[in-house]
C-alpha positions as CSV (number, residue, x, y, z in Angstrom):
1,X,80.1,92.8,74.0
2,X,82.0,94.1,71.0
3,X,81.1,91.1,68.8
4,X,77.5,91.3,69.9
5,X,77.5,95.0,68.8
6,X,79.0,94.1,65.5
7,X,76.7,91.1,64.9
8,X,73.9,93.3,63.6
9,X,74.1,94.5,60.0
10,X,72.6,98.0,60.8
11,X,75.2,98.5,63.5
12,X,78.0,97.4,61.1
13,X,76.7,100.0,58.6
14,X,76.8,102.7,61.3
15,X,80.4,101.7,62.3
16,X,81.4,101.8,58.6
17,X,79.9,105.2,58.2
18,X,81.6,106.5,61.4
19,X,84.9,105.2,59.9
20,X,84.6,108.1,57.5
21,X,84.3,110.6,60.3
22,X,82.0,111.9,63.1
23,X,78.3,112.3,62.3
24,X,75.2,113.4,63.9
25,X,72.5,110.9,64.9
26,X,70.3,112.4,62.1
27,X,73.0,112.0,59.5
28,X,73.5,108.4,60.6
29,X,69.8,107.7,60.5
30,X,69.1,109.3,57.1
31,X,70.1,106.4,54.8
32,X,68.7,103.7,57.1
33,X,65.2,102.3,56.6
34,X,64.1,102.7,60.3
35,X,62.9,105.3,62.7
36,X,65.2,107.6,64.6
37,X,64.4,105.9,67.9
38,X,65.5,102.6,66.4
39,X,68.8,104.1,65.3
40,X,69.3,105.6,68.8
41,X,68.8,102.1,70.2
42,X,71.5,100.7,67.9
43,X,73.8,103.6,68.9
44,X,73.2,102.8,72.6
45,X,74.5,99.2,71.9
46,X,77.5,100.5,70.1
47,X,78.2,103.0,72.9
48,X,77.8,100.3,75.6
49,X,80.4,98.1,73.7
50,X,82.8,101.0,73.6
51,X,82.9,101.2,69.8
52,X,81.2,104.6,69.6
53,X,81.3,107.7,71.7
54,X,78.9,110.6,71.5
55,X,78.7,114.1,72.6
56,X,75.7,116.4,72.8
57,X,76.1,120.0,71.9
58,X,72.8,121.9,72.1
59,X,70.2,119.7,70.3
60,X,72.7,117.8,68.2
61,X,74.3,114.5,69.3
62,X,77.5,113.8,67.4
63,X,78.9,110.3,67.3
64,X,82.4,109.2,66.6
65,X,84.1,105.8,66.2
66,X,86.5,104.7,69.0
67,X,89.2,103.2,66.8
68,X,91.2,101.9,69.8
69,X,88.3,99.6,70.6
70,X,88.5,98.1,67.1
71,X,92.2,97.3,67.8
72,X,91.0,94.8,70.5
73,X,88.9,93.1,67.9
74,X,91.8,93.0,65.4
75,X,94.1,91.6,68.1
76,X,91.6,88.8,68.8
77,X,91.2,88.0,65.1
78,X,95.0,88.0,64.5
79,X,95.5,85.5,67.4
80,X,92.8,83.2,65.9
81,X,94.5,83.5,62.5
82,X,97.9,82.6,63.9
83,X,96.4,79.6,65.7
84,X,94.7,78.3,62.6
85,X,97.8,79.0,60.5
86,X,99.9,76.9,62.9
87,X,97.3,74.1,62.8
88,X,97.1,74.1,59.1
89,X,100.9,74.2,58.8
90,X,101.1,71.1,61.0
91,X,98.4,69.4,58.9
92,X,100.4,70.2,55.8
93,X,103.6,68.8,57.3
94,X,101.7,65.6,58.3
95,X,100.2,65.2,54.8
96,X,103.6,65.8,53.2
97,X,105.1,63.1,55.5
98,X,102.3,60.7,54.6
99,X,102.9,61.3,50.9
100,X,106.6,60.7,51.3
101,X,106.0,57.5,53.2
102,X,103.5,56.3,50.5
103,X,106.2,56.9,47.8
104,X,108.9,55.1,49.7
105,X,106.8,52.2,50.9
106,X,104.2,51.5,48.3
107,X,101.5,49.1,49.3
108,X,100.2,46.5,47.0
109,X,96.5,47.5,46.4
110,X,95.0,44.6,44.5
111,X,91.4,43.9,44.2
112,X,90.0,40.5,43.8
113,X,88.7,39.7,40.3
114,X,85.1,38.7,40.1
115,X,84.3,35.5,38.1
């Protein structure tokens, strides 16, 4: 659900803004080219994913980023990175071995001459 929440560019902008600190829904909506209800829908998706928490005091709803939830995303990304680094290292080792074999056992690559 976290990746779904982050898949939308508007929600990513909201998360980036909340990375600077808590903000009211109105403050979050101000720079966005959409209605306040549309921003609220985006915030609901972010809250459902656990990335954002909000608190209503009087008439003002203040949102904050739940940084701990981003750690889950970072852990997943780090594991994928380690997996691909291991795969690429193995590919590099294989290609190095192939290059060494080609240098020690050169093959005669001749082409037929055409008349």
